[in-house]
N, C-alpha and C positions, 0 to 999 in steps of 0.2 A: 685650758686648751693645750698647753704644752705637754701636760701629763697625759692627756688623751692621745695626742700624736705620738708620744714616746711609746705608749702601750700598743698603739696600732702598728708602729714600726717593729716592735719586738714580736708581736703576734705574726705579722706578715713575714718576718725573717725566719720563723720556725717552720719545720716541715708540715705540721698540722695546719698552720695558717696559710702556707703556700698552697696546699691541696684544697683547702676550703675556698680560697680566693679563685683558684683556677676553675674549680667546679662551678662556682657562682657565675663566673664569666661564661663558661660553656652553656650552663643552663639558661641564663637570662639575657646575655649581652651578645656574644659572638661565638661562632663555632667554625672550625676549619673543615673544608670539604675539598675533594679532588675530583676533577671531571674525568670519568672513566671511559666514556663512549663519545662517538662523534655526532650524537643527535642534535647538539646545539652548535655544531660547526656551521658557520665560521665566526659566530659571536663568542662562544666559549669553545676552547680547544681541548682535546685530550691532553692531559698533563698540566692543565691549569690548576694550581692550588689557590684556593680562595677562602676568604672569611665571609661568612654570612651574618647579616644582622638578624638576631633572633627576635627582636622587639618590633619589627616593621609591621607586623599584622597582629599585634597583641603578644602576650607572653605564653608560649606553648607549655603544656605540662612537661616538666623535666623528665628526661629519660637517662638511665645510666649509660654513659658512652660505651660504644662498641657492642655491648650486649643489648642495648636499646630496650631495656626494661623500664616501664614507667615507675617513677619513685613516689608518685602521689596519685590518688584517685582522680578521675576526671570529674571534678566537682560540678562543673557547669554543663557537662554533656556536650562540649564543643571542642575538646582537645586543648583548651587554653585556660590557664589560671586567671588571666585577665584578657577579656575580649578587646580587640583593637580594630583598626581599619581593615577592610577586606582587600584582597588583591584587585588591582585594576587591570583593565585591558591594556596590553602592551608590556606589563611587568614581567620580568624574568623571576620565577618563583621556585624556591626549594620546598618540597613537600614529601610526604611519605607515600610510597607507591601503594595504591589501593589494594593490590593483590598480595602484597607482603609489606606490612607496615614497618618492618625493621629496616627496609631499604629506602634510601633517599633518592629522589629524582629531581632533576632541574629542567624546566621547560618554560616556554613563554605562554602566559595567559592570553589567549586570543579572543575569548568570549566569556561572559558572565551569565548568571541566572536570568532566564527570559530571552536571551539572544537566540536567534536561529542561524544555523550554519548549513551551507551547501558546499560540499567538497567534490571537485572533479579533478581529473589529471591536470596538474599545474595551476589549479584555481582553488582559492579559498574565498568563498563569498559569505558575508555576514549581514544579516538584518538585525540591527541593534534594537533592543526592546524599547528604546525611547521613541522610535517611530520614524516615519519618512521625513518629517520636518527636521528632526535632529540630523538625519543623514545629509539632507540638502545643505544644512547650515555648516557642517563640519567636514564635508568631503567634496572634492572637485567633481564636476560633471563627468569627466572622462573616466572616473573610477566607479560610477554608479550604474547599476544594471536594474532592469525592471522585469521581474519574474513573479508569477503567482499573485499578481495584483498588489505587489509591494516592492520597495526598493531594497537593493542589496549592494554592498560595497565589495568590489573585487580586490583581493590581496591588499587589505587596507594598511598594512604595516611595512611593506617591503621597501618603499622609498625612504622611510624614516630610519630603518635599521638595515644597513647594507648586508649584514651577515645572513639575513634570511635568504634562502635559496631553494631552487628546485634543480638538483643535480643528481639524477639516479646513479647509484653505484652497484646496481644489481637488478633485482626484479622491480618492475613498476609497482609502486606501493598502492596505487589506486586499484590496479588489477589484483594485487594480493588481497586487498580488503574484499573485493568482489568474490574472489575464490574462497576466502574464509566463509563468507556468507553462503555461497552455493554449496559448501561442504558441511553446512550446519554448525560451523564454529562460531563462537560468540564474537561479534564486533559491536561497536556502540552507535553505529549509524545505519540508517535504513536506505536501501536502494530506491531511487525515484527517477522518473523521466521528466526533465524540465524542458518544455518547449521554448525554443529560441536560444538555448544555451549552446555555445560552440564547444562541443566536447565529443569525443568518440562515444559511439553507442554500442552497448553490449546486450546480449540476451541472457537473462537470468531467470530460470524457472518458467520459461515461456513468455516472459514479458521483457520489454525493452527498457534499458537503464542507461543513463548517462551521468548520474551524480549520486551522491550519498547525502542524506539529510539528518539533522539533529537539532532538537530544541533543548537548550541547557536547563537543567533543573534549578529551582530556586536555591539560593545559598550554595551553589556549586560553581566550579570554574573549569573551563575547557583548556587543557594544556597541550600544546603542540610544539615539537622541536623546530628550531630555525632551519635545520637540515631536513626539510619536510619530506623528501623522498627516501629518507633513511632514518626514520625515527619511530620508536615504539612509544606511542603516546595515547592520548584520550580517544583517538579514532578507533583504537583497538579495545581499550579496557575502561573507558568512560570518564565522566567528569570527576573532579576532585572536590570533596566536601571541605568546608572550612576547618573541620576538626583535624584534618591531615596537613594543613598548611604550617610550615615550619618557619620560614623567613625569606629573606631576599639577599641574593649575592651582592657583595659590597666591594671588596678589594682583592685583587690578584696579588698575592705575596710571592709567588714563584710560578714559573711556567717552563716546563721541561719537555723537550721532544725526546721521548723514550721509546717510541714504537719501533718494532723491528721492520726490516724490509718486507718480510713475508706478510706481516700484518697489513701494511699499507698497500701492498700489491694484491694480495689474495683474500684479505679479511680473515686470515687464520688467527683466531683470538680476538677478532674485532678490530675496527679502526681503518678500514679500507679508505685510501685517500690518493687517488690517481692524480688529482690536481696538485697535491703536495709533492708527489714524485716528479711531475712535469716542472714544477717550480725549481726543484733542486737539480734535475738532470737536463733541463733545457731541451735541445734538439735530439738528445740521445734517447733511444727506445727505452721505455720504462721497464720492460721485461728483459733487460739485458744485464750481463755481469758488470758492465761499466756503470750502469745506473745504480746497481746494488752497491758497488764500491763507493760511489758518491754519497748515497744515502747513509751508509754506515759511517762514513767520515764525519757527517754532521749529526749523527745520532748522539743523544745524551747532551745536547747543547741547550743552554738556557735561552729562552726567548726574552731577551732583556727589554725589548720594546713593550712588553706586557707587564713586566714586574713593577709593582707599586701603582698600577693603574686602577682607577675605579671602574667597575663594570658599566655604570650608567654613562660614563663618557666614552669608554672603549666601544660600546655596542653601536654608537652612532657614527663611527669612523669606517672608511672603506677598509676591509680586512686584508691582511697580507695573503692569507690562504683560507 
């Protein structure tokens, strides 16, 4: 045993050993990611550096870091060397973007295969495939709605995860989806008219519409950002198959506020955050030189309250911004 440990220490101390161990950890255990956009604000913030557990949903087929070239064939046809548990509703999940599999996205899984979704402005309603009895058992009466001869749960996760929000920072995203559809651009939901649903009514192609509908495909997962009015997600490009699932955010090891004043005010380069500006500037007008000076003074500061925190505990707390 001592001889084995001595050889292991010698191997791990060498450059070759160090590279192999690091690659093994990246491929199979944990990988570092940085949050580049505000689609998960306020649960995950731009500038959060986090480790993801690569083994939460099985062992993904390893890819060469940065180049994202698969190092092994997809032996099982599901993107995983070893199949594991599937993402559950409410999980924050890291996955490969279906339109460009070299890019990683992070969103919350709001529905799984067989679930039905109705999305209207400021409303996400889900009919869980387990049926009405399951809904009555697991959700309070004040969140349950009755449409189309079945029960739906309205915004089922918002009370549990305070970071989930509807705060538009530009175009109304529900109207944007309707415009995409009317201009024959691809979206993943179908316009419908739901009698009794309290929502604005629009005319699309000569018919009245107040919601968008989707039934999630088997073995797929519907991913929506917690910043629901400002998120490019499954509503636009569809459900995520298991083969693209990478892992689960685990630990924030650094959180740095690095956005420029222009970014947070005007979204130039992404990251518009008027709420963040108001927090820093108080009663000062956010589009003033005084506010710009205050923002620049605290730019490149570390958010120490987030460093070393597990995402699973952080997402249940009332966020600062």
